[in-house]
C-alpha positions in Angstrom: 20.8 -18.8 8.7 17.0 -19.0 9.2 16.2 -15.5 10.5 17.4 -12.1 9.7 17.2 -8.9 11.8 15.3 -6.0 10.1 16.3 -2.7 11.7 14.3 0.4 10.7 16.0 3.6 11.8 15.4 7.3 11.7 17.8 10.3 12.1 15.8 12.9 14.1 17.2 16.2 12.9 16.7 19.6 14.5 14.3 22.1 12.9 15.7 24.2 10.1 16.9 27.6 11.1 14.6 30.4 9.8 15.5 31.6 6.3 18.0 28.9 5.7 17.7 26.1 3.2 19.7 23.5 1.4 21.2 20.1 2.1 23.2 21.4 5.1 19.9 22.2 6.8 18.0 19.0 6.2 15.3 18.4 8.8 11.7 19.5 9.5 10.6 23.1 9.2 9.4 23.0 12.8 9.1 20.6 15.7 5.3 20.4 15.4 5.7 18.8 12.0 8.6 16.7 13.2 6.4 15.2 16.0 3.8 14.2 13.4 6.3 12.8 11.0 7.9 10.7 13.8 4.5 9.3 14.7 3.6 8.5 11.1 6.9 6.8 10.5 6.6 4.7 13.6 3.0 3.8 12.6 4.1 2.6 9.1 6.9 0.5 10.5 4.6 -1.1 13.0 2.3 -2.2 10.2 5.1 -4.7 9.3 5.8 -5.6 12.9 9.1 -3.6 12.9 10.2 -1.4 15.8 12.1 1.8 15.1 15.5 2.9 16.3 16.0 6.7 16.6 19.3 8.6 16.4 18.4 12.0 17.9 20.1 15.3 17.5 20.5 17.0 20.9 18.2 19.9 20.2 15.5 17.4 19.0 15.9 15.4 22.1 14.9 18.4 24.1 12.0 19.3 21.8 10.7 15.7 21.7 11.6 14.4 25.1 8.1 13.2 26.1 7.3 11.6 22.7 10.7 9.9 22.6 10.4 8.5 26.1 6.9 7.2 25.2 8.4 5.5 22.1 11.2 4.0 24.2 8.7 2.5 26.6 7.0 0.9 23.6 10.3 -0.7 22.5 12.2 1.8 20.5 15.9 2.4 20.8 17.1 5.9 21.4 20.6 7.0 20.3 22.5 10.2 19.7 23.0 11.8 16.3 25.3 14.7 15.6 26.1 17.0 12.7 28.8 19.2 14.2 27.9 22.2 12.1 24.3 22.0 13.3 25.1 21.6 17.0 27.6 24.5 17.1 28.2 26.2 13.8 30.6 28.7 15.3 33.1 26.3 16.8 32.5 23.3 14.5 31.9 24.3 10.9 32.8 20.7 9.8 31.5 17.2 9.2 32.2 14.7 12.0 34.9 12.8 10.2 36.8 16.1 9.6 37.3 16.6 13.4 40.4 15.8 15.4 40.1 13.1 18.1 40.0 15.9 20.7 37.2 17.8 18.8 35.2 14.6 18.3 35.4 13.9 22.0 34.4 17.4 22.9 31.4 17.7 20.7 30.1 14.2 21.5 30.4 15.0 25.2 28.4 18.2 24.7 25.7 16.4 22.8 25.7 13.6 25.3 25.2 16.1 28.1 22.2 17.7 26.4 20.7 14.3 25.6 21.1 13.2 29.2 19.4 16.3 30.6 16.5 15.9 28.1 15.9 12.2 28.5 17.3 11.4 32.0 20.2 9.2 31.0 23.2 9.1 28.7 22.8 7.5 25.3 24.5 4.2 24.5 24.3 4.3 20.7 25.6 6.8 18.2 25.3 7.7 14.5 27.3 10.6 12.9 25.6 12.8 10.4 26.1 11.7 6.8 28.0 8.6 8.1 31.0 10.9 8.4 33.8 9.3 10.5 37.5 8.8 10.7 39.9 6.3 12.1 39.6 7.6 15.7 35.8 7.5 15.8 35.1 4.0 17.1 37.7 4.2 19.8 36.5 7.6 21.1 32.9 6.5 21.2 33.8 3.4 23.1 35.9 5.5 25.6 32.9 7.8 26.1 30.7 4.9 27.1 28.8 4.1 23.9 28.4 0.3 23.3 27.2 0.6 19.7 25.7 2.5 16.9 25.5 2.9 13.1 28.5 4.8 11.8 29.2 3.4 8.4 27.7 3.3 4.9 29.7 0.6 3.0 30.9 1.7 -0.4 30.2 5.4 0.1 32.9 7.6 -1.2 32.1 11.3 -0.4 35.4 12.9 0.4 33.8 16.3 0.9 31.7 14.9 3.7 34.6 13.0 5.2 32.6 9.8 4.6 34.8 7.3 2.8 33.7 3.7 3.4 35.2 1.9 0.4 35.8 -1.8 1.3 34.1 -1.4 4.8 32.5 -4.5 6.4 28.9 -4.8 5.2 27.6 -6.7 8.3 27.4 -5.9 12.0 30.8 -6.1 13.7 32.9 -4.8 16.5 34.7 -1.5 15.8 38.4 -1.3 15.2 40.5 0.9 17.5 42.6 2.5 14.8 41.1 1.8 11.3 37.4 2.4 10.5 37.2 0.0 7.5 38.1 -3.2 9.4 36.3 -5.2 12.1 38.1 -5.0 15.4 37.9 -6.0 19.1 36.4 -2.9 20.7 33.4 -3.2 23.1 31.5 -1.2 20.5 29.2 -2.8 17.9 28.9 -1.0 14.6 25.8 -1.7 12.4 26.4 -0.6 8.8 23.6 0.8 6.7 22.5 -2.0 4.3 23.5 -1.3 0.6 23.3 -3.2 -2.6 27.0 -3.8 -3.3 26.4 -4.7 -6.9 24.5 -1.5 -7.8 26.3 1.8 -7.9 24.0 4.8 -7.9 26.5 7.5 -8.6 29.9 6.6 -10.2 31.3 10.1 -11.0 33.4 12.0 -8.5 31.4 10.4 -5.6 30.2 6.9 -5.2 26.9 6.0 -3.6 25.4 2.5 -3.6 21.6 2.0 -3.5 20.1 1.4 -0.1 16.5 1.0 1.1 15.8 4.6 2.2 12.4 5.9 1.1 13.6 9.4 0.2 14.5 8.5 -3.4 12.6 10.1 -6.3 12.9 6.8 -8.1 14.2 3.5 -6.8 13.6 -0.2 -7.7 13.0 -1.4 -4.2 12.4 -5.0 -5.3 15.8 -5.2 -7.1 17.6 -3.4 -4.2 16.1 -5.6 -1.5 16.5 -8.9 -3.5 20.2 -8.1 -4.1 20.8 -7.1 -0.5 19.2 -10.3 0.8 21.2 -12.5 -1.6 24.4 -10.8 -0.6 23.8 -11.3 3.1 23.1 -15.0 2.5 26.3 -15.3 0.5 28.4 -13.6 3.2 26.6 -15.7 5.9 27.5 -13.4 8.8 27.4 -14.3 12.5 24.7 -11.6 12.9 22.6 -11.1 9.8 20.9 -7.8 9.5 19.2 -5.4 7.0 19.1 -1.8 8.1 16.9 1.0 6.6 17.4 4.7 7.3 15.3 7.8 6.9 14.8 11.2 8.5 12.1 13.3 10.2 11.5 15.7 7.3 8.8 14.0 5.4 5.1 13.7 6.2 4.6 10.0 6.9 1.0 10.7 8.2 -0.1 11.5 4.6 -0.9 8.3 2.7 -0.4 10.2 -0.6 3.1 11.5 0.4 5.7 10.1 -2.0 8.2 9.2 0.7 5.5 7.6 2.9 4.5 5.5 -0.1 8.1 4.6 -0.7 8.6 3.5 2.9 5.7 1.1 2.6 7.2 -0.2 -0.7 10.6 -0.5 0.8 9.4 -2.5 3.8 7.1 -4.6 1.7 9.9 -5.5 -0.7 12.5 -6.3 1.9 10.0 -8.5 3.8 9.1 -10.3 0.6 12.7 -10.7 -0.5 13.6 -12.4 2.9 10.6 -14.7 2.7 11.4 -15.7 -1.0 14.9 -16.6 0.1 13.6 -18.8 2.9 14.4 -16.4 5.7 12.1 -15.1 8.5 12.4 -11.4 8.9 12.5 -10.4 12.6 12.0 -6.8 13.6 14.9 -5.7 15.8 16.3 -2.6 17.3 19.8 -1.2 17.2 20.1 -2.2 20.9 19.1 -5.8 20.2 21.5 -6.3 17.3 24.4 -4.6 19.1 23.8 -7.0 22.0 24.0 -9.9 19.5 27.3 -8.6 18.2 28.9 -8.1 21.6 27.8 -11.5 22.8 30.2 -13.0 20.2 33.8 -13.6 21.4 36.0 -10.6 20.7 38.6 -11.0 18.0 42.3 -10.9 19.1 43.6 -7.4 19.6 44.5 -5.6 16.4 48.3 -5.6 17.1 48.2 -9.4 17.5 46.5 -9.7 14.1 49.0 -7.3 12.6 52.0 -9.2 13.9 50.6 -12.5 12.6 50.0 -11.0 9.2 53.6 -9.6 9.0 55.0 -13.0 10.1 52.9 -14.8 7.6 54.0 -12.5 4.8 
């Protein structure tokens, strides 16, 4: 391993409904702010030579269509992002992983249609809100025409969000048709959020591992990035990658903004950690890394692997 993909991603959330606040309504106060924040975030990433991949909620795709198409022409990847309770709070008062296969198919199809009308084509990449998913998710996304995305957060255990990724693969891999926490043979590449597997942030009822997002009030980005790089080297995956995530609800145009400062710190430390380890960090998009994963030979079908394991046992 001589190079490593660095993927900088943003979830582009819809503006907050008037008079509503709290974690369920994360996102910008209005789309004018959102447009500035997206521009500032892209500018900071570009200082390091890193392109940005955007996972866009359907309403935000409509509001930011011109800006997003300009960013795509400049090399960004555009994918679909959905919180069911934001897209349709009447029919889908749920997190994505809470939905039945039929409901997942329905709401993704709705979001896909809005995205296509706004941007002129269907999205090929997907990320569920809060990394909430279940054992049907990868199969349904593949059946709907998606070829990749970022659906998992290794080590996360948030049952109330239907986001349980204990033991999930930490590196890019093909999705599994029937079990979310194993690599599989689908024509769908999943790019996990990069986390420090040795560093638990919250070990009470929920489990969250430290990652490189800039939103933290306090984070040791040097330690987190050093550990993540060392763990990737130890695993030696076919497609090495480090992914960073953030959202469009902080002012990245303000050099004094805490989160903007943290983004520069995060990208500085991950770049330095790679270089100290003898790796060349290469700015990549979700599309580019998914293509690398899908270029690798598919594993045998899951039922073949299962039969072999039973016979071996």
